[in-house]
C-alpha positions as CSV (number, residue, x, y, z in Angstrom):
1,X,101.9,94.9,102.7
2,X,105.8,94.8,104.5
3,X,107.0,92.1,106.0
4,X,105.2,90.8,109.3
5,X,102.0,92.1,107.8
6,X,101.8,95.6,108.4
7,X,100.8,98.1,106.4
8,X,98.4,99.5,103.4
9,X,98.0,97.6,100.2
10,X,97.4,99.3,96.7
11,X,96.7,96.9,94.0
12,X,98.1,99.7,91.4
13,X,101.5,99.4,93.2
14,X,102.1,96.4,93.9
15,X,101.6,92.5,92.9
16,X,99.0,90.9,94.2
17,X,98.6,87.7,95.8
18,X,95.3,85.7,93.7
19,X,96.0,82.1,94.3
20,X,98.5,82.3,91.0
21,X,100.5,85.1,90.7
22,X,101.9,86.1,87.3
23,X,104.5,89.3,87.1
24,X,104.6,89.6,83.5
25,X,100.7,90.0,83.8
26,X,100.5,92.3,86.6
27,X,103.0,94.4,85.4
28,X,101.8,94.6,81.9
29,X,98.7,96.2,83.2
30,X,99.7,99.2,85.1
31,X,100.3,102.5,83.4
32,X,103.6,103.3,81.6
33,X,104.5,99.7,81.6
34,X,105.0,96.9,78.9
35,X,106.6,93.3,78.7
36,X,107.4,91.3,75.8
37,X,107.1,88.2,75.1
38,X,110.6,87.4,76.2
39,X,109.7,88.9,79.7
40,X,111.8,92.3,79.1
41,X,110.2,95.3,80.7
42,X,110.0,98.4,80.1
43,X,108.9,101.3,81.1
44,X,108.0,104.6,79.4
45,X,110.0,102.6,76.3
46,X,113.2,102.1,78.7
47,X,114.3,98.9,79.4
48,X,114.4,98.7,83.0
49,X,114.0,94.9,83.9
50,X,113.6,90.9,82.8
51,X,111.3,88.3,84.0
52,X,111.5,84.9,84.1
53,X,109.8,81.8,85.3
54,X,111.0,78.4,86.4
55,X,113.3,77.2,83.2
56,X,113.8,80.5,81.8
57,X,116.0,81.5,84.5
58,X,118.7,79.1,83.0
59,X,118.2,80.4,79.5
60,X,119.5,83.8,81.2
61,X,122.1,82.1,82.6
62,X,123.7,80.4,79.5
63,X,123.4,83.5,77.5
64,X,125.9,85.0,80.2
65,X,127.9,81.6,79.2
66,X,127.6,79.9,82.5
67,X,126.5,76.4,83.3
68,X,124.3,75.6,86.1
69,X,125.5,72.0,86.6
70,X,129.2,73.9,87.5
71,X,128.3,75.9,90.6
72,X,125.3,74.0,91.9
73,X,124.1,70.9,91.9
74,X,120.7,71.3,91.9
75,X,118.5,73.0,89.9
76,X,116.1,75.7,91.1
77,X,113.2,76.8,89.8
78,X,111.8,80.1,91.1
79,X,108.2,80.3,91.0
80,X,108.9,84.0,89.0
81,X,112.2,85.9,89.6
82,X,112.8,89.4,87.6
83,X,116.0,91.1,87.0
84,X,116.1,94.9,87.5
85,X,118.8,96.6,85.2
86,X,119.1,99.5,87.3
87,X,120.4,98.3,90.8
88,X,121.9,95.0,89.0
89,X,119.7,92.9,91.6
90,X,117.9,89.5,91.1
91,X,114.5,88.7,93.0
92,X,113.3,85.0,93.4
93,X,109.7,85.3,94.7
94,X,108.7,82.6,95.6
95,X,104.6,82.2,96.3
96,X,102.7,80.4,98.3
97,X,99.5,79.5,99.0
98,X,98.0,77.6,101.8
99,X,94.5,76.6,103.1
100,X,95.4,73.3,105.3
101,X,98.7,72.6,107.3
102,X,100.9,70.5,104.8
103,X,104.1,70.1,103.5
104,X,104.4,74.0,102.5
105,X,105.5,74.6,106.0
106,X,108.4,73.3,106.3
107,X,109.4,74.6,102.3
108,X,109.2,78.3,103.7
109,X,112.5,76.8,106.2
110,X,114.2,76.9,103.2
111,X,114.6,80.5,102.0
112,X,118.3,80.3,103.6
113,X,119.9,77.8,101.4
114,X,118.1,78.3,98.6
115,X,119.1,82.5,98.1
116,X,122.6,81.1,99.3
117,X,122.5,79.0,95.7
118,X,121.2,81.5,93.8
119,X,124.0,83.9,95.3
120,X,126.6,81.4,93.7
121,X,124.5,81.0,90.4
122,X,124.7,84.8,90.0
123,X,127.9,86.0,92.2
124,X,130.2,85.5,88.7
125,X,128.2,88.4,87.3
126,X,127.9,90.5,90.3
127,X,124.3,90.5,90.9
128,X,122.8,90.7,93.6
129,X,119.7,88.5,94.9
130,X,117.2,89.2,97.0
131,X,114.5,86.0,98.0
132,X,111.0,87.2,99.0
133,X,108.1,85.2,99.9
134,X,105.0,86.2,98.2
135,X,102.3,84.6,101.3
136,X,98.7,83.6,101.6
137,X,96.8,84.8,104.4
138,X,97.1,81.2,105.8
139,X,100.5,82.0,107.3
140,X,99.8,85.2,109.2
141,X,98.7,82.5,112.2
142,X,100.4,82.6,115.5
143,X,102.2,79.3,114.9
144,X,103.9,80.9,111.9
145,X,105.6,83.6,114.2
146,X,108.8,81.4,115.1
147,X,108.9,80.9,111.2
148,X,108.6,83.9,109.8
149,X,110.8,85.8,111.9
150,X,113.4,82.9,110.4
151,X,112.7,84.6,107.5
152,X,113.7,87.9,108.1
153,X,116.6,86.8,110.6
154,X,118.3,85.3,107.5
155,X,118.0,88.4,105.1
156,X,115.3,86.5,103.4
157,X,111.6,88.5,102.9
158,X,108.2,88.5,103.0
159,X,104.4,89.8,101.6
160,X,101.1,88.9,102.8
161,X,99.1,89.0,99.8
162,X,100.8,92.2,97.7
163,X,104.3,93.3,97.1
164,X,105.2,96.7,96.7
165,X,106.7,97.1,93.5
166,X,109.0,100.0,95.7
167,X,110.8,97.1,96.6
168,X,112.1,96.3,93.5
169,X,113.3,99.6,92.7
170,X,110.4,99.7,89.6
171,X,109.0,102.8,88.8
172,X,105.4,103.6,90.8
173,X,102.8,104.0,87.6
174,X,101.0,106.8,87.4
175,X,97.3,106.8,88.7
176,X,96.4,108.0,85.6
177,X,94.0,105.4,83.4
């Protein structure tokens, strides 16, 4: 699915929202992909990416000599994130699942600030940052139109129930079982 809910989903070529999303588990189930316990992602034996959840993101920064406290004032904990080596881009993935109105509504409006914070953190490493929401179908309701438009207007993205692998720039696995 692409932003604004247009397009089709193929569970073999994208991350599917199932209430609890785990990028490492999804990728390790795809043909040609192996994900190590350290989060390193290999496709056909070539290192293509690294996955980080929550605090592991800060281990990545520390390994590169960055102290986040010198750059931003409060730690951000991404639901999931993936560093794509070939295009030197970090994708921050925030998963929002909702069944009733609540505080998640306002959290969607923070993407611009959070993306800028991640950009501050990663700019000295010359890495690009993409901020992506993976949303449950709840957010297709008409009352979310303005906030979804806002997300796009600040150069962030959103997908409903599914994120296609090609947005990350990862190889698409063959359909052979």
